[in-house]
N, C-alpha and C positions, 0 to 999 in steps of 0.2 A: 328627526335625527338625521344628520348628514352622514352618508356612507364614507368610510375611510378610503383614501386613495391607496392603491398598491404602491408601496415605496420603491419597488423594483422597476415600475413603469415610469418612463420619462414623462415629466409634466408637459402639458401642451405649450407649445411655442406660441407667442402672441400672433405670429403670422398665420398660424392655423385658425385662430379665432377670427382674425381679419378676413381670411380667405373663405372660410366655411359659413360664417354667420353674418359678420358686419357688412362686408361688401355686397353680398346678395340682397340684404335687407335695404341697403341704401339705393340699389338699383341704378348705379351710375358706372360708366365705363372706367376701367382701372386707369387709363390715361388721364381721365378727368380728375380722378382721386389724387393721382401723383401731382398733377398741376395744382390742385387746391392745397395740397400739403407743402408745395414748393420744393419738391424732390423730383429726381429723374425717375422715369418709368423703370429703368434698370434697378434702381435702389428699392423701389416699392416691390418689384417682382422678386428681388433677392429676399426680402422679408417674407413675402407671401410663400416662397419656396423654402422657407426656414433655413436659408443659407447665410443670412445676415441678422444680427441681433437688433432688437429695438433699443436705440440709444435713449438717454434722457431727453435729448432734443426731439427725437421722433415721437417719444411718448407724449411730450407736451403738445406736439402737433396733432397726433392722433386723438389725444383727450379732448382737444378743442374741436376738431372736426366731428367727432362722434358724440361730444357733449357729455362724456363720462369722466373727464379729467385724466391726468397722466398716471395716477397711482396703480390702476388696474394693469396697465401696460408694463409698467416697471416691476410690479409684483410678479407678473407672469414670466418676464425675462429673467428676473433674479432667481425664480424657482428653477428654470431650465439651466441657468448658469451654475447654480449651486449643485444641482443633481449631477451635472456633467463633471464638475470639479471633484466631487466626492468619489467619482469613479476613475478619474484620470490622475489625480495627485497622489503620489506615494508618500504616506505619512508614517510608514513603518519605523523609520529611524527617529521619529520625534516622540519624546516621552510625554506622558501626561503627568503634570506636577500636582502634588497635593497642596492644599492651602495651608499656610503657616499658622 
């Protein structure tokens, strides 16, 4: 049985997975990874530092490079984005409608 995630804890940014697990396992310099992905080192570093989201384009590139497809990367980013939006967007003035 899989333990439940604490809903008040921010989900992991895909950059954290890339920084902490994937890149060390690949054993390649970050500059080489950026080159192989066809992105600037700055762009890669911003993702690794969790300052830039993984876009669908980047997810496709990461999925190809890592061999795991883009969906993992997009799900992780969507989880972070939704968690953040739920805390930042004021919906107090929006009613919840009942079905007719």
